[in-house]
VEXDREN-2710 file (C-alpha; in Angstrom, 1 decimal):
% VEXDREN-2710
k/r/px/py/pz
1/MET/35.9/16.4/21.6
2/GLU/35.2/13.3/19.5
3/LEU/31.8/13.4/17.8
4/SER/29.2/10.8/18.6
5/PHE/27.8/8.9/15.6
6/LYS/24.5/10.8/16.0
7/LYS/26.3/14.2/15.6
8/TYR/28.6/12.6/13.0
9/MET/25.5/11.7/10.9
10/GLU/24.3/15.3/11.1
11/LYS/27.4/17.3/10.4
12/THR/28.0/18.6/6.9
13/THR/31.4/16.8/6.5
14/SER/30.0/13.5/7.6
15/GLY/27.0/13.9/5.4
16/LYS/29.3/14.4/2.4
17/ILE/31.2/11.2/3.4
18/LEU/28.0/9.1/3.5
19/CYS/26.8/10.7/0.3
20/PHE/30.1/9.9/-1.3
21/ILE/29.9/6.2/-0.3
22/SER/26.4/5.8/-1.5
23/VAL/27.0/7.7/-4.8
24/MET/30.2/5.8/-5.6
25/LEU/28.5/2.5/-4.9
26/ALA/25.6/3.4/-7.1
27/PHE/28.0/4.5/-9.8
28/PHE/29.9/1.2/-9.9
29/VAL/26.7/-0.9/-9.7
30/THR/25.3/1.2/-12.6
31/LEU/28.4/0.6/-14.6
32/TRP/28.2/-3.1/-14.0
33/GLN/24.5/-3.1/-15.0
34/ALA/25.3/-1.3/-18.2
35/TYR/28.1/-3.7/-19.0
36/THR/25.9/-6.7/-18.6
37/VAL/23.2/-5.2/-20.8
38/LEU/25.7/-4.3/-23.5
39/THR/27.7/-7.6/-23.5
40/PHE/25.4/-10.4/-22.3
41/ASN/23.0/-12.3/-24.5
42/CYS/20.0/-10.8/-22.6
43/ILE/18.0/-14.0/-22.9
44/GLN/14.5/-13.7/-21.6
45/ASN/12.5/-16.4/-19.8
46/ALA/9.1/-17.7/-21.0
47/GLU/7.1/-15.0/-19.2
48/THR/9.3/-12.0/-20.1
49/TYR/9.6/-13.2/-23.7
50/THR/5.8/-13.1/-23.8
51/TYR/5.9/-9.4/-22.7
52/TYR/8.5/-8.7/-25.4
53/LYS/6.4/-10.3/-28.2
54/ILE/3.2/-8.5/-27.2
55/ALA/4.9/-5.1/-27.0
56/LYS/6.7/-5.6/-30.3
57/ILE/3.4/-6.5/-32.0
58/ALA/1.8/-3.4/-30.5
59/ALA/4.7/-1.2/-31.6
60/ASP/4.7/-2.6/-35.1
61/ASN/1.0/-1.9/-35.4
62/SER/1.2/1.5/-33.7
63/THR/-1.5/0.7/-31.3
64/LEU/-2.0/0.6/-27.5
65/TYR/-2.3/-2.6/-25.6
66/PRO/-4.8/-4.2/-25.3
67/SER/-6.2/-3.7/-28.8
68/ILE/-9.0/-5.6/-30.6
69/THR/-6.5/-8.2/-31.6
70/ASN/-6.0/-9.2/-28.0
71/LEU/-9.7/-9.9/-27.3
72/TYR/-9.2/-13.7/-27.6
73/ASP/-6.0/-13.9/-25.7
74/ASN/-5.8/-16.2/-22.6
75/GLU/-5.2/-13.2/-20.3
76/ILE/-4.3/-9.5/-20.4
77/TYR/-0.9/-8.7/-18.9
78/SER/0.0/-5.5/-17.2
79/PRO/-1.2/-2.8/-19.7
80/GLY/0.8/0.0/-18.1
81/PHE/4.0/-2.0/-18.4
82/ILE/3.3/-3.4/-21.9
83/ASN/2.5/0.1/-23.2
84/TYR/5.7/1.4/-21.7
85/LEU/7.7/-1.3/-23.6
86/THR/5.7/-0.4/-26.7
87/MET/6.8/3.2/-26.4
88/LEU/10.5/2.1/-26.0
89/PHE/10.3/-0.2/-29.0
90/LYS/8.8/2.7/-31.1
91/ILE/11.8/4.8/-30.1
92/ASN/14.3/2.0/-30.6
93/GLY/13.2/-1.5/-31.7
94/GLY/16.1/-3.3/-29.9
95/LEU/15.9/-5.2/-26.7
96/ARG/19.1/-3.7/-25.3
97/PHE/17.6/-0.2/-25.4
98/ALA/14.7/-1.3/-23.2
99/LEU/17.1/-3.0/-20.8
100/LEU/19.3/0.1/-20.6
101/CYS/16.2/1.9/-19.6
102/ASN/16.0/-0.6/-16.7
103/VAL/19.4/0.6/-15.7
104/ALA/18.1/4.1/-15.6
105/LEU/15.0/3.0/-13.6
106/THR/17.2/1.3/-11.0
107/LEU/19.3/4.4/-10.5
108/LEU/16.1/6.5/-10.3
109/LEU/14.7/4.1/-7.7
110/ALA/17.8/4.5/-5.6
111/PHE/17.3/8.2/-5.5
112/LEU/13.6/7.9/-4.6
113/ILE/14.4/5.5/-1.8
114/TYR/17.0/8.1/-0.4
115/PHE/14.5/10.9/-0.7
116/VAL/11.5/9.1/0.9
117/ALA/13.6/7.5/3.7
118/SER/15.2/11.0/4.5
119/ARG/11.7/12.6/4.7
120/VAL/9.9/9.9/6.5
121/PHE/12.5/9.3/9.2
122/LYS/13.7/12.9/9.2
123/ARG/17.4/12.2/8.8
124/ARG/19.5/12.3/5.6
125/GLY/21.9/9.7/7.0
126/ILE/19.1/7.1/7.0
127/GLY/18.5/8.0/3.3
128/PHE/22.2/7.4/2.5
129/ILE/22.2/4.1/4.5
130/SER/19.1/3.0/2.6
131/VAL/20.9/3.6/-0.8
132/ILE/23.9/1.5/0.4
133/ILE/21.6/-1.4/1.3
134/PHE/19.7/-1.0/-1.9
135/GLU/22.9/-1.2/-4.0
136/LEU/24.2/-4.2/-2.0
137/THR/20.9/-6.0/-2.8
138/LEU/22.3/-7.7/-5.9
139/SER/19.0/-8.9/-7.2
140/TYR/18.4/-5.3/-8.3
141/THR/21.7/-5.4/-10.1
142/CYS/20.5/-8.5/-12.0
143/ALA/17.0/-7.2/-12.5
144/VAL/17.9/-5.1/-15.5
145/LEU/18.4/-8.1/-17.7
146/PHE/14.7/-9.1/-17.5
147/LEU/11.7/-7.3/-19.0
148/ARG/9.6/-7.4/-15.8
149/SER/7.3/-4.8/-14.4
150/GLU/8.5/-4.6/-10.8
151/LEU/11.2/-1.9/-11.4
152/LEU/8.8/0.4/-13.2
153/LEU/6.0/-0.2/-10.7
154/SER/8.4/0.6/-7.8
155/VAL/9.5/3.8/-9.4
156/ALA/5.9/4.8/-10.0
157/LEU/4.9/4.0/-6.4
158/PHE/7.8/5.7/-4.6
159/GLY/7.9/8.5/-7.2
160/GLY/4.3/9.4/-6.3
161/PHE/5.1/9.2/-2.6
162/ALA/8.2/11.3/-3.1
163/LEU/6.1/14.0/-4.8
164/CYS/3.7/14.0/-1.9
165/LEU/6.6/14.7/0.5
166/SER/8.2/17.3/-1.7
167/LYS/7.7/21.1/-2.0
168/PHE/6.9/20.9/-5.6
169/LYS/3.9/23.1/-6.5
170/GLY/0.9/21.0/-7.6
171/ARG/2.6/17.9/-6.1
172/TYR/-0.6/16.2/-5.0
173/ILE/-2.2/16.5/-8.4
174/LEU/0.9/15.1/-10.1
175/ALA/1.2/12.4/-7.5
176/GLY/-2.3/11.2/-8.2
177/ALA/-1.5/10.9/-11.9
178/VAL/1.7/8.9/-11.1
179/PHE/-0.3/6.7/-8.8
180/ALA/-2.9/6.1/-11.5
181/TYR/-0.1/5.0/-13.8
182/ALA/1.1/2.6/-11.1
183/CYS/-2.4/1.1/-10.9
184/TRP/-2.3/0.7/-14.7
185/ILE/0.7/-1.5/-14.2
186/ASN/-0.7/-3.5/-11.3
187/LEU/-3.7/-3.0/-9.1
188/ILE/-1.7/-4.0/-6.0
189/ALA/-0.6/-0.3/-6.2
190/LEU/-4.0/0.6/-4.5
191/VAL/-2.6/-0.8/-1.3
192/PHE/0.5/1.4/-1.4
193/ILE/-1.6/4.4/-2.3
194/ALA/-3.9/3.8/0.7
195/ALA/-0.7/3.5/2.9
196/ALA/0.7/6.7/1.5
197/ILE/-2.6/8.6/2.1
198/ILE/-2.8/7.2/5.7
199/TYR/0.7/8.5/6.3
200/LEU/-0.2/11.9/5.1
201/LEU/-3.3/12.0/7.3
202/LEU/-1.4/10.8/10.4
203/GLN/1.3/13.5/9.8
204/LYS/-1.5/16.1/9.4
205/TYR/-0.8/17.1/5.8
206/GLY/-4.5/17.8/5.5
207/ALA/-7.5/15.8/4.2
208/HIS/-8.0/18.2/1.3
209/ASN/-4.6/17.2/0.0
210/ALA/-5.5/13.5/0.2
211/PHE/-8.6/14.4/-1.8
212/LYS/-6.5/16.0/-4.5
213/ILE/-4.5/12.8/-4.9
214/VAL/-7.6/10.7/-5.2
215/ALA/-9.4/13.1/-7.5
216/SER/-6.4/13.3/-9.8
217/LEU/-6.0/9.5/-9.8
218/VAL/-9.7/8.9/-10.7
219/CYS/-9.5/11.4/-13.5
220/VAL/-6.5/9.8/-15.1
221/VAL/-8.0/6.4/-14.7
222/LEU/-11.1/7.5/-16.5
223/VAL/-9.1/9.0/-19.4
224/ILE/-7.2/5.7/-19.8
225/GLN/-10.5/3.7/-19.6
226/VAL/-12.1/5.8/-22.4
227/SER/-9.0/5.6/-24.5
228/SER/-8.9/1.8/-24.1
229/TYR/-12.5/1.5/-25.2
230/TYR/-12.0/3.8/-28.2
231/ILE/-9.0/1.7/-29.4
232/SER/-10.1/-1.8/-28.6
233/GLY/-13.9/-1.7/-28.4
234/TYR/-13.9/-2.8/-24.7
235/SER/-12.8/-1.0/-21.6
236/THR/-9.7/-2.6/-19.9
237/PHE/-7.8/-0.4/-17.6
238/ILE/-6.0/-3.3/-16.0
239/SER/-6.1/-7.1/-16.4
240/PRO/-9.1/-8.5/-14.5
241/VAL/-8.6/-10.5/-11.3
242/SER/-6.6/-13.3/-12.7
243/GLY/-8.7/-16.4/-12.6
244/LYS/-5.8/-18.3/-14.2
245/GLU/-3.5/-17.5/-11.3
246/VAL/-6.1/-18.5/-8.8
247/MET/-6.7/-21.7/-10.7
248/GLU/-3.0/-22.5/-10.4
249/SER/-3.4/-22.6/-6.7
250/ALA/-6.9/-24.0/-6.4
251/ASN/-6.4/-27.5/-7.6
252/ASP/-5.2/-31.0/-6.4
253/TYR/-1.8/-30.8/-8.1
254/THR/0.0/-28.1/-6.1
255/ASN/1.0/-27.6/-2.5
256/GLY/0.8/-23.8/-2.8
257/ARG/4.5/-23.3/-3.0
258/TYR/4.4/-22.8/-6.7
259/GLY/1.5/-22.7/-9.1
260/THR/1.1/-25.6/-11.4
261/GLN/0.2/-25.8/-15.1
262/GLU/-1.0/-29.3/-14.8
263/VAL/-4.5/-28.2/-14.0
264/PHE/-4.8/-26.7/-17.5
265/ALA/-4.0/-30.0/-19.3
266/GLU/-6.7/-31.7/-21.3
267/GLY/-9.3/-33.4/-19.1
268/LYS/-8.4/-31.3/-16.0
269/GLU/-10.5/-28.7/-14.3
270/GLY/-8.8/-25.7/-15.9
271/TYR/-8.9/-27.0/-19.5
272/ILE/-11.1/-25.1/-21.9
273/PRO/-11.9/-27.1/-25.1
274/ASN/-13.1/-24.1/-27.2
275/ALA/-10.6/-21.6/-25.8
276/ASN/-9.9/-19.9/-29.1
277/SER/-13.5/-18.9/-29.5
278/LEU/-13.8/-17.3/-26.0
279/THR/-12.7/-13.8/-25.0
280/PHE/-10.1/-13.3/-22.3
281/ILE/-13.0/-12.1/-20.0
282/GLU/-15.0/-15.4/-20.6
283/LYS/-11.9/-17.5/-20.0
284/ASN/-11.1/-15.5/-16.8
285/ASN/-14.7/-16.0/-15.5
286/TYR/-14.6/-19.7/-16.3
287/TRP/-11.3/-20.1/-14.3
288/LEU/-12.7/-18.1/-11.4
289/SER/-15.8/-20.2/-11.4
290/GLN/-13.8/-23.4/-11.4
291/SER/-11.5/-22.1/-8.7
292/SER/-14.4/-21.0/-6.5
293/GLU/-15.9/-24.4/-6.7
294/TRP/-12.7/-26.2/-5.8
295/ILE/-12.0/-23.9/-2.9
296/SER/-15.5/-24.4/-1.5
297/ASN/-15.1/-28.1/-1.7
298/ASN/-11.5/-28.1/-0.4
299/PHE/-11.3/-25.1/1.9
300/GLY/-9.1/-26.8/4.5
301/THR/-6.6/-27.9/1.9
302/TYR/-6.6/-24.4/0.3
303/LEU/-5.8/-22.8/3.7
304/SER/-3.1/-25.3/4.4
305/GLN/-1.2/-23.8/1.4
306/ILE/-0.6/-20.6/3.3
307/PRO/2.7/-21.5/5.0
308/ASN/4.2/-22.7/1.8
309/LYS/3.0/-19.6/0.0
310/LEU/4.5/-17.3/2.6
311/PHE/7.8/-19.3/2.4
312/THR/7.8/-18.9/-1.4
313/ILE/7.1/-15.2/-1.3
314/TYR/9.6/-14.2/1.4
315/ALA/12.3/-16.8/1.8
316/PRO/14.2/-16.8/-1.5
317/ASP/15.4/-13.7/-3.3
318/THR/16.7/-15.5/-6.4
319/HIS/14.3/-14.6/-9.1
320/TYR/16.4/-12.0/-10.8
321/ILE/19.7/-13.7/-10.1
322/TYR/18.5/-16.5/-12.4
323/SER/19.0/-14.0/-15.3
324/TYR/22.8/-14.6/-14.9
325/TYR/22.3/-18.3/-15.2
326/LEU/20.5/-17.8/-18.5
327/ASN/23.1/-15.5/-19.9
328/LEU/26.4/-17.1/-18.8
329/PRO/27.9/-20.5/-19.7
330/PHE/27.5/-22.0/-16.3
331/ASN/26.0/-25.4/-15.4
332/GLY/24.4/-24.1/-12.2
333/THR/20.7/-24.7/-11.8
334/GLY/20.0/-21.5/-9.9
335/VAL/18.2/-23.5/-7.2
336/LEU/18.8/-21.8/-3.8
337/SER/18.7/-25.0/-1.8
338/THR/21.2/-26.7/-4.0
339/THR/23.6/-23.7/-4.0
340/LEU/23.4/-23.3/-0.2
341/GLY/23.8/-27.0/0.3
342/ASN/27.1/-26.9/-1.7
343/PHE/28.2/-23.8/0.2
344/PHE/27.6/-25.2/3.7
345/THR/29.1/-28.6/2.9
346/PHE/32.2/-26.8/1.6
347/ASN/31.6/-28.2/-1.9
348/PHE/33.0/-25.1/-3.5
349/GLY/34.1/-26.9/-6.6
350/ALA/30.4/-27.2/-7.6
351/LEU/29.9/-23.4/-7.2
352/SER/30.4/-20.8/-9.9
353/TRP/30.8/-17.1/-9.2
354/VAL/27.2/-16.6/-10.1
355/ASP/26.3/-18.9/-7.2
356/GLY/28.5/-16.6/-5.1
357/VAL/26.3/-13.7/-6.2
358/MET/23.2/-15.6/-5.2
359/ILE/24.6/-16.5/-1.8
360/PHE/25.8/-12.9/-1.0
361/ASN/22.5/-11.4/-2.2
362/GLN/20.5/-14.0/-0.2
363/PHE/22.3/-13.1/3.1
364/VAL/21.9/-9.4/2.4
365/TYR/18.2/-9.9/1.8
366/TRP/17.7/-12.0/5.0
367/LEU/19.7/-9.5/7.1
368/THR/17.5/-6.7/5.7
369/LEU/14.3/-8.5/6.6
370/LEU/15.7/-9.3/10.1
371/PHE/16.7/-5.7/10.7
372/ALA/13.4/-4.4/9.4
373/VAL/11.4/-6.6/11.8
374/ALA/13.7/-6.0/14.7
375/THR/13.7/-2.2/14.1
376/THR/9.9/-2.2/14.0
377/ILE/9.6/-4.0/17.3
378/GLY/12.3/-1.8/18.9
379/PHE/10.7/1.4/17.7
380/ILE/7.3/0.4/18.9
381/ILE/8.7/-0.3/22.4
382/VAL/10.5/3.0/22.6
383/ARG/7.6/4.9/20.9
384/LYS/9.7/6.1/18.0
385/HIS/8.5/6.7/14.4
386/ARG/5.3/4.7/15.1
387/LYS/3.1/6.6/12.6
388/ALA/5.6/6.1/9.9
389/LEU/6.0/2.4/10.7
390/ILE/2.2/1.9/10.7
391/SER/1.9/3.4/7.2
392/LEU/4.9/1.6/5.7
393/TRP/3.9/-1.8/7.0
394/ILE/0.4/-1.5/5.5
395/PHE/1.8/-2.2/2.0
396/PRO/3.6/-5.5/2.5
397/LEU/1.1/-6.9/5.0
398/PHE/-2.2/-6.3/3.1
399/SER/-0.6/-7.0/-0.2
400/THR/0.6/-10.4/1.1
401/LEU/-3.0/-11.2/2.1
402/ILE/-4.1/-10.5/-1.4
403/TYR/-1.2/-12.6/-2.8
404/MET/-2.4/-15.5/-0.7
405/ILE/-5.5/-15.9/-3.0
406/GLY/-3.5/-17.1/-6.0
407/SER/-0.2/-18.9/-6.7
408/ALA/2.9/-17.7/-5.0
409/GLU/6.2/-16.5/-6.6
410/SER/9.4/-15.4/-5.1
411/VAL/9.4/-12.2/-7.1
412/MET/6.3/-10.9/-5.3
413/HIS/8.3/-9.4/-2.4
414/VAL/10.4/-7.3/-4.8
415/ILE/8.1/-4.3/-4.6
416/PHE/8.2/-4.4/-0.8
417/MET/12.0/-4.4/-0.6
418/PRO/12.3/-0.6/-0.6
419/VAL/10.0/-0.5/2.5
420/PHE/12.1/-3.1/4.3
421/ILE/15.4/-1.4/3.3
422/MET/14.2/2.0/4.7
423/ILE/13.1/0.5/8.0
424/ALA/16.3/-1.5/8.3
425/ALA/18.4/1.6/7.6
426/ALA/16.5/3.5/10.3
427/GLY/17.3/0.7/12.7
428/ILE/20.9/0.6/11.8
429/SER/21.3/4.3/12.2
430/HIS/19.5/4.3/15.5
431/THR/21.7/1.4/16.8
432/LEU/24.9/3.0/15.7
433/MET/24.1/6.4/17.2
434/ARG/23.2/4.9/20.6
435/LYS/26.1/2.5/20.8
436/THR/28.7/5.0/19.6
437/ARG/27.4/7.7/22.0
438/GLU/27.6/5.2/24.9
439/THR/31.1/3.9/24.2
440/CYS/32.9/7.0/22.8
441/LEU/31.6/9.9/24.8
442/GLY/30.2/8.6/28.0
443/ALA/29.2/11.5/30.3
444/ASP/30.6/14.1/27.9
445/VAL/27.5/14.1/25.7
446/SER/24.5/15.5/27.5
447/SER/20.9/14.9/26.7
448/THR/20.7/18.6/25.8
449/ASP/23.3/18.2/23.1
450/ASP/21.3/15.3/21.7
451/ASN/18.1/17.2/21.6
452/VAL/19.8/20.1/19.8
453/ALA/21.4/17.8/17.3
454/GLU/18.1/16.0/16.6
455/GLN/16.3/19.3/16.1
456/ALA/19.1/20.4/13.7
457/ALA/18.6/17.2/11.8
458/VAL/14.9/17.8/11.4
459/THR/15.6/21.4/10.3
460/GLU/18.1/20.1/7.7
461/THR/15.7/17.7/6.1
462/GLN/13.1/20.4/5.8
463/GLU/10.0/18.2/6.1
464/ALA/7.5/18.8/3.3
465/PRO/4.9/21.5/4.2
466/GLN/1.5/20.2/5.4
467/ALA/-0.6/22.2/3.0
468/GLU/-0.2/24.1/-0.2
END
């Protein structure tokens, strides 16, 4: 008898096939990433070059970031990420070594996505499909050429969650430490941590285990705080709420789609005449004060920026693709609207193969979002995986609300992508199983067979124990 897709996904042979496809795809993507790092110019943009310089200075002076020398900087950038770069530069001072570590982080993230998706949705096939979608999302392929924090942050977040779902002894204590490091990179991690804890509570892992995570997190944060104070003379676990970013959005010179630097020009609201004599905390407080005043006087205008901010965060997925435009001799601008315009008007002569990478990646991204939303709606209707979906959606939804406060960037959705990928993979798996069962087997497949197969799938994944 021919197997339905549902049984096919759960048989040992088919599992090996899906595993083979995902592993080979990851292998070839990793080879390409390593090739680009070793052969491209690896040019950094203005922001990532700033990270590079700060980390190099910290490495040369054998100190953690921020140190006393950073007291009068304009702002403090992600300390957890800068100190990670500092460590890499201490090991090997070259830029390419740090970028090769990006390649390793991407491969590790693929495994973590597989592991979490398999445990949350209780089927290994969904984990394999998640890896395939992840590897086809070419922005991750290009991401290795930039020194940005999103890859490391994603690994820390999903690594901590994977520990919680594992059978590793002491997993909750270690997960709390990993989550603390994620917070050191970006405080938006707190939203993910809350979502992970809610998932554990809904799945009855035990409130005492959630307490272990929080206690471990707090202890590690305190250690970092004390170390920071000892080194720099002031306690800075993470950069303060960025008044500079809020100021970029709270002014008369932007529509909210992108932050503007015009507000910091001489004579404008964000300009600080004696900036060099003020600490980063004083500057930050000044910009927050100016932003609050503008928002209170222009609240309607501030709210009107929301649609443009949402569009900027979620519509394009081109931020990392632009690294190819920097590193290859093409005249393309890297502007999505221009590239799509040339594509849909059949002006192929104006397109380079990098434009093709952008177009392919954009369609994969849009389809992933579409499948994630459709899967969520469908699962809610059929009452399937509702607890998991509630927990997973907390992260992008509440983080987006926080992002609405400041200026918007297309790169902001990158840390949400694994969530969308896993939900989309679950929907694809569910759809294929249902359709294939209906068309291939008809009446030969009984509901009893389905129940047995589903129970076997749950047993195979060996869901993490609820308590130590």
